[in-house]
C-alpha positions as a printed NumPy array, in Angstrom:
array([[-217.217,  149.508,   53.828],
       [-219.44 ,  151.232,   56.394],
       [-219.063,  152.319,   59.951],
       [-220.166,  149.173,   61.417],
       [-218.308,  149.704,   64.636],
       [-218.106,  153.242,   64.587],
       [-221.128,  154.177,   66.741],
       [-224.563,  152.812,   66.772],
       [-226.723,  153.724,   69.719],
       [-230.336,  154.609,   70.668],
       [-231.778,  157.608,   71.905],
       [-233.693,  157.45 ,   74.968],
       [-236.486,  159.997,   74.475],
       [-237.685,  162.575,   77.013],
       [-241.179,  161.275,   76.867],
       [-240.231,  157.936,   75.424],
       [-242.261,  156.921,   73.361],
       [-244.989,  159.673,   73.683],
       [-248.241,  158.222,   73.149],
       [-250.475,  161.026,   71.438],
       [-253.808,  161.048,   72.741],
       [-256.456,  161.577,   69.618],
       [-253.86 ,  160.905,   67.281],
       [-255.162,  157.077,   66.426],
       [-253.167,  155.895,   69.6  ],
       [-249.907,  155.945,   67.798],
       [-246.211,  156.931,   68.935],
       [-243.226,  158.847,   67.731],
       [-240.55 ,  156.218,   68.549],
       [-237.086,  156.585,   69.846],
       [-234.395,  157.594,   67.583],
       [-231.864,  155.38 ,   66.022],
       [-228.677,  157.412,   65.826],
       [-225.595,  157.257,   63.612],
       [-222.39 ,  159.121,   63.295],
       [-222.089,  160.341,   59.737],
       [-218.878,  162.317,   60.117],
       [-216.596,  161.623,   63.098],
       [-215.312,  164.583,   65.323],
       [-211.765,  165.356,   64.003],
       [-208.868,  163.755,   65.744],
       [-205.984,  165.871,   64.662],
       [-207.778,  169.159,   64.35 ],
       [-208.652,  170.329,   67.976],
       [-209.844,  173.514,   69.159],
       [-207.96 ,  176.143,   71.304],
       [-208.802,  176.124,   74.975],
       [-207.815,  178.106,   78.135],
       [-207.074,  176.635,   81.531],
       [-209.737,  177.935,   84.272],
       [-209.15 ,  177.179,   87.81 ],
       [-212.203,  175.83 ,   89.612],
       [-212.852,  174.221,   93.375],
       [-212.71 ,  170.969,   91.368],
       [-209.272,  171.659,   89.982],
       [-208.261,  173.242,   86.527],
       [-210.426,  172.579,   83.45 ],
       [-210.113,  173.546,   79.91 ],
       [-212.489,  176.063,   78.635],
       [-213.313,  176.519,   74.717],
       [-211.246,  180.035,   73.488],
       [-212.505,  182.401,   71.373],
       [-210.729,  182.189,   67.971],
       [-211.723,  183.986,   64.612],
       [-211.74 ,  181.65 ,   61.622],
       [-210.949,  178.33 ,   63.59 ],
       [-213.997,  176.465,   62.365],
       [-216.11 ,  173.948,   64.5  ],
       [-215.339,  170.542,   62.813],
       [-218.638,  169.978,   61.52 ],
       [-221.746,  172.387,   61.316],
       [-224.476,  172.975,   58.812],
       [-225.349,  169.576,   58.338],
       [-227.735,  168.857,   55.2  ],
       [-228.929,  165.718,   53.483],
       [-231.181,  164.478,   50.679],
       [-232.362,  160.93 ,   49.822],
       [-232.68 ,  159.698,   46.187],
       [-235.831,  158.044,   44.522],
       [-235.127,  154.687,   45.799],
       [-236.004,  155.658,   49.524],
       [-232.846,  153.991,   50.876],
       [-229.51 ,  156.076,   49.839],
       [-228.816,  159.092,   50.331],
       [-225.999,  161.936,   50.289],
       [-224.95 ,  163.851,   53.605],
       [-223.13 ,  167.202,   53.426],
       [-221.24 ,  168.85 ,   56.323],
       [-218.869,  171.659,   56.596],
       [-215.921,  169.772,   57.512],
       [-212.166,  170.333,   58.874],
       [-211.093,  166.878,   58.629],
       [-212.184,  163.221,   57.156],
       [-210.442,  160.382,   58.354],
       [-207.511,  162.05 ,   59.768],
       [-206.849,  164.281,   56.614],
       [-207.295,  168.013,   57.168],
       [-209.473,  169.866,   54.745],
       [-207.622,  172.167,   52.44 ],
       [-207.835,  175.87 ,   53.705],
       [-209.379,  174.509,   56.929],
       [-212.751,  173.567,   56.055],
       [-214.454,  172.448,   52.908],
       [-217.732,  170.839,   52.335],
       [-217.88 ,  167.041,   53.168],
       [-219.809,  164.513,   50.987],
       [-220.783,  160.91 ,   52.826],
       [-222.869,  158.213,   51.2  ],
       [-225.098,  156.832,   53.555],
       [-228.367,  154.325,   53.249],
       [-231.144,  153.261,   55.505],
       [-231.189,  149.782,   56.931],
       [-233.341,  147.212,   58.788],
       [-232.015,  145.252,   61.599],
       [-232.839,  141.784,   60.562],
       [-233.896,  140.775,   64.218],
       [-235.57 ,  143.584,   65.6  ],
       [-236.878,  145.235,   62.361],
       [-235.807,  148.529,   63.35 ],
       [-234.592,  151.088,   60.829],
       [-231.127,  153.268,   61.017],
       [-229.   ,  155.134,   58.817],
       [-225.587,  153.524,   57.981],
       [-223.139,  156.113,   56.767],
       [-220.042,  155.062,   54.717],
       [-217.365,  157.08 ,   56.362],
       [-214.598,  155.119,   54.789],
       [-215.2  ,  156.783,   51.152],
       [-216.311,  160.316,   52.459],
       [-214.839,  162.959,   50.682],
       [-214.348,  166.517,   50.233],
       [-216.517,  167.904,   47.335],
       [-214.899,  171.564,   47.219],
       [-211.113,  172.813,   47.305],
       [-212.213,  176.814,   47.881],
       [-209.955,  179.249,   49.44 ],
       [-212.403,  181.622,   50.649],
       [-212.581,  185.1  ,   52.501],
       [-212.549,  183.974,   56.19 ],
       [-212.538,  180.547,   55.355],
       [-215.928,  180.001,   55.004],
       [-215.52 ,  177.833,   51.956],
       [-218.972,  176.181,   51.725],
       [-221.235,  177.966,   53.834],
       [-224.623,  177.032,   54.971],
       [-225.311,  174.194,   52.646],
       [-228.658,  172.785,   51.474],
       [-229.245,  169.634,   49.758],
       [-232.287,  168.483,   47.309],
       [-232.901,  165.56 ,   45.152],
       [-233.718,  166.409,   41.378],
       [-233.943,  164.674,   37.805],
       [-236.883,  162.392,   38.924],
       [-234.827,  161.263,   41.911],
       [-231.514,  159.999,   40.602],
       [-229.621,  163.186,   41.104],
       [-228.798,  165.152,   44.363],
       [-227.722,  168.718,   44.294],
       [-225.765,  170.704,   47.222],
       [-226.023,  174.482,   47.255],
       [-223.937,  176.46 ,   49.571],
       [-222.033,  180.092,   49.955],
       [-218.869,  180.821,   48.882],
       [-216.618,  184.177,   48.605],
       [-213.102,  183.744,   47.105],
       [-210.153,  185.5  ,   48.648],
       [-209.728,  189.1  ,   47.354],
       [-213.352,  189.462,   45.886],
       [-215.9  ,  191.388,   47.25 ],
       [-219.386,  189.284,   47.231],
       [-220.492,  186.126,   48.738],
       [-222.157,  183.839,   45.888],
       [-224.194,  180.893,   46.17 ],
       [-222.999,  178.025,   44.255],
       [-224.452,  174.517,   43.324],
       [-223.073,  171.104,   42.774],
       [-224.784,  167.973,   41.619],
       [-223.901,  164.143,   41.944],
       [-225.176,  160.559,   41.434],
       [-225.957,  157.894,   44.137],
       [-222.258,  156.894,   43.754],
       [-221.033,  160.247,   44.745],
       [-219.782,  161.175,   41.514],
       [-219.929,  164.75 ,   40.491],
       [-222.561,  165.351,   37.571],
       [-222.44 ,  169.337,   37.707],
       [-219.256,  170.976,   38.948],
       [-219.283,  174.018,   41.278],
       [-221.289,  176.721,   39.337],
       [-222.546,  179.707,   40.22 ],
       [-226.13 ,  179.853,   40.998],
       [-227.167,  183.203,   42.444],
       [-225.085,  186.396,   42.904],
       [-225.916,  190.355,   43.365],
       [-223.255,  193.008,   42.938],
       [-222.077,  194.319,   46.363],
       [-224.194,  191.754,   48.404],
       [-223.53 ,  188.836,   50.104],
       [-225.917,  185.708,   49.139],
       [-227.542,  183.788,   50.316],
       [-229.613,  183.116,   53.547],
       [-232.67 ,  181.062,   53.863],
       [-234.851,  179.401,   56.452],
       [-232.98 ,  176.652,   58.219],
       [-232.946,  173.299,   56.444],
       [-235.053,  174.696,   53.473],
       [-233.379,  173.91 ,   50.129],
       [-236.043,  175.305,   47.888],
       [-238.612,  173.498,   45.89 ],
       [-238.873,  171.518,   42.901],
       [-241.51 ,  173.16 ,   40.608],
       [-241.612,  170.543,   37.811],
       [-239.709,  167.836,   36.291],
       [-240.059,  167.42 ,   32.446],
       [-238.573,  163.755,   31.948],
       [-238.34 ,  164.282,   28.233],
       [-235.913,  166.928,   28.441],
       [-234.221,  165.929,   31.894],
       [-235.042,  169.205,   33.108],
       [-235.883,  170.133,   36.855],
       [-237.371,  173.546,   37.515],
       [-236.609,  174.975,   40.767],
       [-237.593,  177.892,   43.246],
       [-235.424,  179.219,   45.882],
       [-235.274,  181.978,   48.363],
       [-232.066,  184.371,   48.591],
       [-231.649,  186.696,   51.345],
       [-228.429,  189.101,   50.129],
       [-227.354,  191.334,   52.709],
       [-224.823,  193.869,   51.997],
       [-223.944,  197.405,   50.4  ],
       [-225.678,  196.793,   47.02 ],
       [-229.447,  196.542,   46.68 ],
       [-229.338,  194.726,   49.966],
       [-232.739,  192.667,   49.143],
       [-234.339,  189.398,   49.74 ],
       [-235.316,  187.689,   46.323],
       [-237.239,  184.848,   44.853],
       [-235.328,  183.321,   42.058],
       [-236.125,  180.749,   39.677],
       [-233.518,  178.317,   37.923],
       [-233.366,  175.095,   35.98 ],
       [-231.055,  172.071,   36.193],
       [-230.69 ,  169.96 ,   33.153],
       [-229.192,  166.577,   32.903],
       [-228.079,  164.37 ,   29.864],
       [-230.269,  161.653,   30.412],
       [-233.796,  161.281,   32.797],
       [-232.683,  157.674,   33.587],
       [-228.777,  157.357,   34.204],
       [-227.273,  161.073,   34.055],
       [-223.433,  161.551,   33.602],
       [-223.61 ,  165.361,   33.514],
       [-225.957,  168.102,   34.402],
       [-226.123,  172.047,   33.244],
       [-227.376,  175.066,   35.358],
       [-229.249,  178.138,   34.258],
       [-230.882,  181.008,   35.853],
       [-234.436,  181.979,   34.601],
       [-235.565,  185.017,   36.64 ],
       [-235.406,  186.535,   40.032],
       [-237.427,  189.387,   41.747],
       [-236.888,  191.266,   45.012],
       [-239.432,  190.671,   47.815],
       [-238.022,  191.788,   50.833],
       [-236.566,  195.494,   49.915],
       [-234.773,  195.77 ,   53.675],
       [-232.881,  192.586,   54.199],
       [-230.837,  191.47 ,   57.169],
       [-231.498,  188.25 ,   58.271],
       [-234.717,  187.503,   56.453],
       [-234.512,  183.6  ,   56.589],
       [-236.79 ,  183.334,   53.806],
       [-238.457,  180.228,   52.131],
       [-240.557,  179.739,   48.805],
       [-242.633,  176.455,   48.42 ],
       [-245.222,  175.349,   45.99 ],
       [-248.329,  173.094,   46.225],
       [-248.6  ,  169.868,   43.737],
       [-251.898,  170.819,   42.676],
       [-250.979,  174.059,   41.404],
       [-246.92 ,  174.549,   40.939],
       [-247.735,  177.619,   38.482],
       [-246.937,  180.056,   41.673],
       [-244.667,  179.982,   44.651],
       [-245.421,  181.322,   48.336],
       [-242.448,  182.971,   49.901],
       [-242.159,  183.942,   53.771],
       [-239.422,  186.119,   55.288],
       [-238.619,  188.402,   58.24 ],
       [-238.102,  192.012,   56.855],
       [-235.78 ,  194.847,   58.301],
       [-232.426,  196.204,   58.121],
       [-231.959,  196.216,   61.766],
       [-230.498,  193.674,   64.023],
       [-233.225,  192.489,   65.011],
       [-235.364,  193.315,   62.472],
       [-238.066,  195.61 ,   62.879],
       [-240.306,  195.486,   59.88 ],
       [-242.055,  192.396,   60.388],
       [-242.865,  189.086,   58.781],
       [-244.315,  188.722,   55.524],
       [-245.859,  186.391,   52.883],
       [-246.197,  186.605,   48.975],
       [-247.501,  185.139,   46.118],
       [-244.986,  184.823,   42.983],
       [-246.304,  183.92 ,   39.183],
       [-243.923,  180.993,   37.854],
       [-245.916,  180.292,   34.909],
       [-245.113,  183.536,   32.837],
       [-242.157,  183.609,   30.378],
       [-240.161,  186.082,   32.388],
       [-236.413,  186.148,   32.302],
       [-233.813,  188.229,   34.   ],
       [-233.265,  190.251,   37.088],
       [-236.017,  191.55 ,   39.159],
       [-239.321,  190.827,   37.293],
       [-241.373,  192.473,   39.472],
       [-244.759,  192.077,   37.21 ],
       [-244.501,  188.317,   38.606],
       [-245.669,  189.4  ,   42.074],
       [-248.927,  188.192,   42.525],
       [-249.612,  189.529,   46.069],
       [-248.111,  190.673,   48.983],
       [-248.905,  190.928,   52.482],
       [-247.281,  191.543,   56.033],
       [-248.845,  188.983,   58.459],
       [-247.382,  190.874,   61.977],
       [-245.007,  193.228,   62.941],
       [-244.379,  195.758,   65.96 ],
       [-246.603,  195.597,   69.38 ],
       [-246.518,  197.975,   72.033],
       [-247.878,  195.865,   74.954],
       [-249.731,  197.104,   78.063],
       [-246.928,  195.959,   80.217],
       [-244.775,  198.514,   78.447],
       [-242.83 ,  195.837,   76.51 ],
       [-242.382,  196.5  ,   72.605],
       [-242.138,  193.388,   70.782],
       [-241.129,  192.773,   66.855],
       [-242.559,  189.697,   65.147],
       [-239.356,  187.646,   63.853],
       [-238.142,  184.413,   62.403],
       [-240.997,  183.653,   59.741],
       [-241.223,  179.864,   59.284],
       [-243.577,  178.295,   56.738],
       [-244.141,  174.3  ,   56.193],
       [-246.746,  173.091,   53.673],
       [-249.386,  170.66 ,   55.086],
       [-248.721,  167.305,   53.58 ],
       [-251.894,  165.614,   51.871],
       [-252.255,  162.036,   50.114],
       [-252.376,  161.911,   46.195],
       [-255.202,  159.796,   45.619],
       [-253.416,  158.342,   42.388],
       [-250.121,  157.589,   43.788],
       [-250.593,  157.337,   47.429],
       [-247.814,  159.596,   48.015],
       [-247.754,  162.484,   50.436],
       [-247.452,  165.885,   48.412],
       [-247.624,  169.354,   49.597],
       [-251.128,  171.099,   49.54 ],
       [-252.212,  174.686,   48.953],
       [-252.316,  175.253,   53.072],
       [-249.166,  176.191,   54.967],
       [-248.473,  176.343,   58.929],
       [-246.616,  179.9  ,   59.333],
       [-244.818,  180.285,   62.32 ],
       [-243.27 ,  183.375,   63.942],
       [-242.277,  184.722,   67.439],
       [-243.058,  188.122,   68.888],
       [-239.478,  189.251,   70.249],
       [-238.006,  192.115,   72.73 ],
       [-234.785,  193.322,   73.588],
       [-231.512,  194.462,   71.758],
       [-229.373,  192.328,   69.558],
       [-225.954,  193.403,   71.378],
       [-226.614,  193.438,   75.159],
       [-227.041,  191.09 ,   77.862],
       [-223.389,  189.491,   77.186],
       [-223.325,  189.978,   73.702],
       [-226.659,  188.428,   72.502],
       [-229.914,  189.997,   74.21 ],
       [-233.493,  189.582,   73.55 ],
       [-236.395,  187.214,   74.536],
       [-239.331,  185.411,   72.595],
       [-242.426,  186.144,   74.117],
       [-244.614,  184.153,   71.985],
       [-244.81 ,  181.072,   69.678],
       [-247.426,  182.136,   67.039],
       [-248.814,  179.5  ,   64.48 ],
       [-251.314,  179.866,   62.264],
       [-252.714,  177.735,   59.075],
       [-253.04 ,  179.732,   55.703],
       [-254.946,  178.748,   52.627],
       [-252.78 ,  180.092,   49.644],
       [-253.99 ,  180.912,   46.042],
       [-252.807,  182.939,   43.022],
       [-255.256,  185.534,   43.982],
       [-254.179,  185.848,   47.737],
       [-254.178,  184.09 ,   51.185],
       [-256.937,  183.626,   53.759],
       [-256.672,  182.454,   57.472],
       [-258.029,  178.745,   58.132],
       [-256.774,  179.141,   61.357],
       [-255.684,  182.628,   62.735],
       [-252.421,  183.19 ,   64.569],
       [-252.622,  181.576,   68.065],
       [-249.917,  181.499,   70.61 ],
       [-248.665,  178.157,   71.587],
       [-245.892,  179.319,   74.146],
       [-247.744,  178.078,   77.228],
       [-248.236,  174.593,   75.518],
       [-244.922,  174.184,   73.976],
       [-243.149,  175.009,   77.154],
       [-239.301,  174.584,   76.753],
       [-239.205,  175.461,   73.094],
       [-236.675,  177.834,   72.061],
       [-237.217,  180.759,   69.504],
       [-233.651,  180.879,   67.382],
       [-232.65 ,  178.357,   64.757],
       [-235.244,  176.063,   65.17 ],
       [-235.138,  173.253,   62.772],
       [-238.712,  172.51 ,   61.043],
       [-240.309,  170.24 ,   59.044],
       [-243.829,  169.315,   57.797],
       [-244.891,  165.933,   59.07 ],
       [-247.827,  163.45 ,   59.411],
       [-248.7  ,  161.827,   62.85 ],
       [-250.989,  158.748,   64.067],
       [-251.885,  155.773,   61.503],
       [-252.224,  155.652,   57.923],
       [-256.028,  155.161,   58.109],
       [-256.226,  158.501,   60.408],
       [-253.258,  160.691,   59.279],
       [-253.035,  164.009,   61.314],
       [-250.925,  166.539,   59.766],
       [-248.523,  169.082,   61.707],
       [-245.066,  169.847,   61.93 ],
       [-241.977,  169.087,   64.156],
       [-239.7  ,  171.675,   65.808],
       [-235.992,  170.762,   66.548],
       [-234.82 ,  172.526,   69.526],
       [-231.132,  172.494,   69.77 ],
       [-228.496,  173.261,   72.881],
       [-227.069,  176.793,   73.119],
       [-223.869,  175.006,   74.885],
       [-222.302,  172.537,   72.726],
       [-224.533,  169.578,   72.735],
       [-223.841,  166.299,   74.385],
       [-227.21 ,  165.615,   75.633],
       [-229.606,  164.872,   72.553],
       [-231.309,  167.637,   70.874],
       [-235.268,  167.868,   71.361],
       [-237.835,  167.486,   68.7  ],
       [-241.3  ,  168.728,   69.207],
       [-244.209,  167.498,   67.422],
       [-247.344,  169.62 ,   66.969],
       [-250.337,  168.234,   65.301],
       [-253.483,  169.839,   63.76 ],
       [-256.796,  168.248,   64.179],
       [-259.745,  168.066,   62.176],
       [-261.035,  171.745,   63.826],
       [-257.993,  173.27 ,   62.984],
       [-256.467,  173.384,   66.543],
       [-253.044,  173.146,   67.363],
       [-251.946,  170.687,   70.07 ],
       [-248.407,  169.604,   71.609],
       [-247.96 ,  166.104,   70.911],
       [-244.714,  165.758,   72.722],
       [-240.881,  165.746,   72.844],
       [-238.403,  163.314,   71.853],
       [-234.592,  163.125,   71.815],
       [-232.35 ,  162.743,   68.516],
       [-228.66 ,  163.306,   68.398],
       [-226.899,  166.188,   69.751],
       [-227.4  ,  169.672,   68.132],
       [-224.838,  172.451,   68.956],
       [-226.934,  175.785,   67.75 ],
       [-224.477,  178.385,   68.854],
       [-221.425,  177.448,   71.035],
       [-218.811,  176.195,   68.649],
       [-220.057,  177.824,   65.5  ],
       [-219.953,  181.277,   67.459],
       [-216.827,  180.847,   69.422],
       [-214.745,  179.224,   66.554],
       [-216.443,  181.338,   63.56 ],
       [-216.109,  184.883,   62.216],
       [-216.428,  187.444,   65.042],
       [-216.521,  185.372,   67.922],
       [-219.031,  186.411,   70.357],
       [-221.215,  188.112,   67.841],
       [-221.643,  185.952,   64.559],
       [-221.826,  182.112,   64.448],
       [-225.001,  179.68 ,   64.364],
       [-225.503,  176.163,   63.112],
       [-228.394,  174.855,   61.005],
       [-230.18 ,  171.255,   61.294],
       [-232.214,  169.574,   58.731],
       [-235.162,  167.287,   59.122],
       [-237.037,  165.769,   56.516],
       [-240.461,  162.765,   56.715],
       [-239.53 ,  160.01 ,   54.162],
       [-241.756,  157.173,   53.363],
       [-240.449,  153.949,   55.431],
       [-239.031,  151.659,   52.824],
       [-239.166,  148.639,   55.336],
       [-242.62 ,  149.345,   56.082],
       [-244.276,  145.864,   57.114],
       [-241.26 ,  143.888,   57.258],
       [-239.69 ,  141.914,   60.236],
       [-242.712,  143.416,   62.188],
       [-241.959,  147.188,   61.443],
       [-244.843,  148.945,   61.379],
       [-243.496,  152.47 ,   61.05 ],
       [-244.962,  153.879,   57.635],
       [-242.932,  157.23 ,   57.881],
       [-239.634,  157.885,   59.071],
       [-238.325,  161.548,   60.251],
       [-234.521,  161.616,   59.299],
       [-232.419,  164.215,   61.17 ],
       [-229.215,  165.898,   60.444],
       [-227.278,  167.621,   63.215],
       [-223.872,  168.219,   64.688],
       [-222.983,  168.537,   68.34 ],
       [-220.939,  167.119,   70.851],
       [-221.262,  163.452,   71.665],
       [-221.666,  162.613,   75.702],
       [-218.131,  161.093,   75.475],
       [-216.766,  164.489,   74.218],
       [-218.682,  166.854,   75.979],
       [-216.173,  167.362,   79.02 ],
       [-213.24 ,  168.045,   76.341],
       [-213.172,  171.192,   75.065],
       [-210.552,  170.774,   72.414],
       [-212.757,  168.113,   70.717],
       [-214.746,  169.414,   68.074],
       [-218.206,  168.984,   66.636],
       [-219.471,  165.3  ,   65.366],
       [-222.014,  165.289,   62.608],
       [-224.957,  162.83 ,   63.081],
       [-228.092,  161.096,   61.45 ],
       [-230.922,  160.147,   63.465],
       [-234.013,  157.946,   62.308],
       [-237.323,  158.332,   63.992],
       [-240.269,  156.376,   63.464],
       [-243.364,  158.977,   63.449],
       [-246.278,  157.484,   61.916],
       [-247.461,  153.705,   61.883],
       [-249.917,  151.438,   59.895],
       [-253.006,  150.359,   61.925],
       [-252.443,  147.319,   64.527],
       [-254.629,  144.524,   64.187],
       [-256.685,  143.674,   67.099],
       [-256.076,  140.432,   68.459],
       [-259.306,  140.018,   70.961],
       [-259.891,  141.101,   74.148],
       [-259.019,  144.883,   74.538],
       [-257.659,  144.992,   71.052],
       [-254.442,  146.21 ,   69.81 ],
       [-252.321,  149.273,   71.105],
       [-251.654,  150.756,   67.565],
       [-247.93 ,  151.233,   68.675],
       [-245.315,  150.141,   66.234],
       [-242.067,  148.373,   66.917],
       [-240.135,  151.52 ,   67.024],
       [-236.669,  152.121,   66.247],
       [-233.883,  153.238,   68.752],
       [-232.254,  149.756,   69.123],
       [-229.232,  150.963,   67.595],
       [-229.158,  148.66 ,   64.956],
       [-227.485,  148.739,   61.469],
       [-225.436,  146.566,   59.511],
       [-223.62 ,  145.465,   62.524],
       [-225.279,  142.154,   63.84 ],
       [-224.488,  143.185,   67.571],
       [-224.938,  147.027,   67.886],
       [-224.65 ,  148.386,   71.213],
       [-227.679,  150.654,   72.637],
       [-226.97 ,  152.931,   75.44 ],
       [-226.5  ,  151.689,   78.652],
       [-226.24 ,  147.817,   76.919],
       [-222.501,  147.544,   77.496],
       [-222.86 ,  147.978,   81.329],
       [-222.112,  151.826,   81.416],
       [-224.673,  154.305,   82.978],
       [-227.023,  155.636,   80.148],
       [-226.542,  159.035,   81.719],
       [-223.07 ,  158.9  ,   80.53 ],
       [-223.786,  158.191,   77.062],
       [-225.562,  160.274,   74.055],
       [-228.371,  158.064,   74.549],
       [-228.915,  158.789,   78.192],
       [-231.548,  161.549,   79.785],
       [-228.844,  162.425,   82.468],
       [-226.051,  164.499,   81.741],
       [-223.733,  162.863,   84.409],
       [-223.088,  164.045,   88.127],
       [-222.922,  167.108,   89.578],
       [-219.395,  167.542,   89.434],
       [-219.451,  166.803,   85.575],
       [-222.352,  168.987,   84.93 ],
       [-220.354,  172.035,   86.967],
       [-217.39 ,  171.437,   84.429],
       [-219.567,  171.286,   81.564],
       [-220.849,  174.778,   82.335],
       [-217.328,  175.955,   83.215],
       [-216.035,  174.244,   79.845],
       [-218.432,  176.561,   77.933],
       [-218.386,  179.578,   80.093],
       [-222.261,  180.439,   79.227],
       [-225.134,  179.69 ,   81.164],
       [-227.75 ,  177.324,   79.628],
       [-230.43 ,  179.952,   78.879],
       [-232.158,  180.371,   75.692],
       [-231.052,  183.265,   73.785],
       [-231.832,  184.763,   70.434],
       [-229.32 ,  184.373,   67.536],
       [-229.036,  185.57 ,   64.376]])
């Protein structure tokens, strides 16, 4: 059974659809949005009553270790291109409360095509959703910062997450693996730990990378980043591991083995690193991170190459470091404002494999960071301003890095794009005969969600110039409010990650659908129906957006437009799904609309959250 009637609606784009000039006249379409994990019904958030000129309203109350309902969402697709597993830090499933307040939830989903319109959406099997953990952790963070990735040639999905058991000293990174039916193949297993440190943090939405898969032995080699902050070595690490299953085709069990690790960041506080490899030469990984023991960090953004082809075994194998370079750091500007480079992000530029026709990671990366000023604990608890959006293209090899396009500030072209907990993913735009590489940013809400989050597409042309390709809406994403107010150390800690992944459209060319690639996005936030009720916690979503098309065939006269049929019809297995506004309601009062409702409703929303909607830096 699936959530046919639960909720399927279209999200109207801020610039919907955005026609990309110079990108083969193709479009990024509206998103089809589905609920993956509904907001809890019995687990409600604490509130205070606040008197306003419009009458009393309920305002969210800061409550330590209360939990957000759903946060830190992640997913991965199986090799068949239609099925996947969705993970969330959830407090309730189908009316059943999670043991010890919060656990990792597992929900099966699949991509489906509407038989009438041809639009593609995700269908979540909410009925069979289950808790994949039963932990009793310090501060009730029982499965923190989960990520997901597909291994073993496409038939196994693994989730990694952080957990510190009660009465222990260290947070440890754990791993579990599952088959397409959601059956556990690898039970909760320690993946990475360092004495007297909390492991581990990583770039938002980045699960690590597959180095290789040996079908003969059913062994997948992996590389990950692990930022381990604490009172031990307090470093940021690359670590290499392997997961071996008992079959390459129909596994029933898997085992995990650590291979080696190496310290790259000697001063770890909020490194948010990532390690990736290229398809052409997976013998080395490239890792990016932000360094420094301060909050915010002050020792710059970095890049390093690490050898994966040696026979290194064990802890801190420093001889595997091929090269290491600081990309940017402190700037004392002429206006007297001092900035520090922070929030390093890398995404591989994708290229077409001529043999398989699949998109694979190249040896070039897009590298992003921001120059930020201000202190961490001023300006009502979290201060600081991002004063740039720096983007570059870097060619990587075993011997070092060179700039293909030197860092350029895109802030004036990407107006409205924040600097904190941006979701990112590599993407391709245009049409399949003229694909344009780039990346997509996801900009969430600082105030709970409600209206959809914005995805911002950035293209890279043949002259290595970046261009703004426009904004679209996806489902709501609360990047801050509920995780901050209801997490650990309310008012200081608290952040919510999202995940985006580009996938090949399994329904391309069917029922008039011309989308060659889809952007699948996992977020959690308030729906427009819930945004005025502070006690209702967050909902977890899946959004599906068409981002590149097959070329249109000219029919004479002025020729074809090159646009696809689009998604966003709100379709699924239900033959009569409802798009925003189709039921006679004002689209502005639903998640799909661009409006947040009337002025009094907007006022109530701000009173609800007690925060101005300014972009602030979050850890």
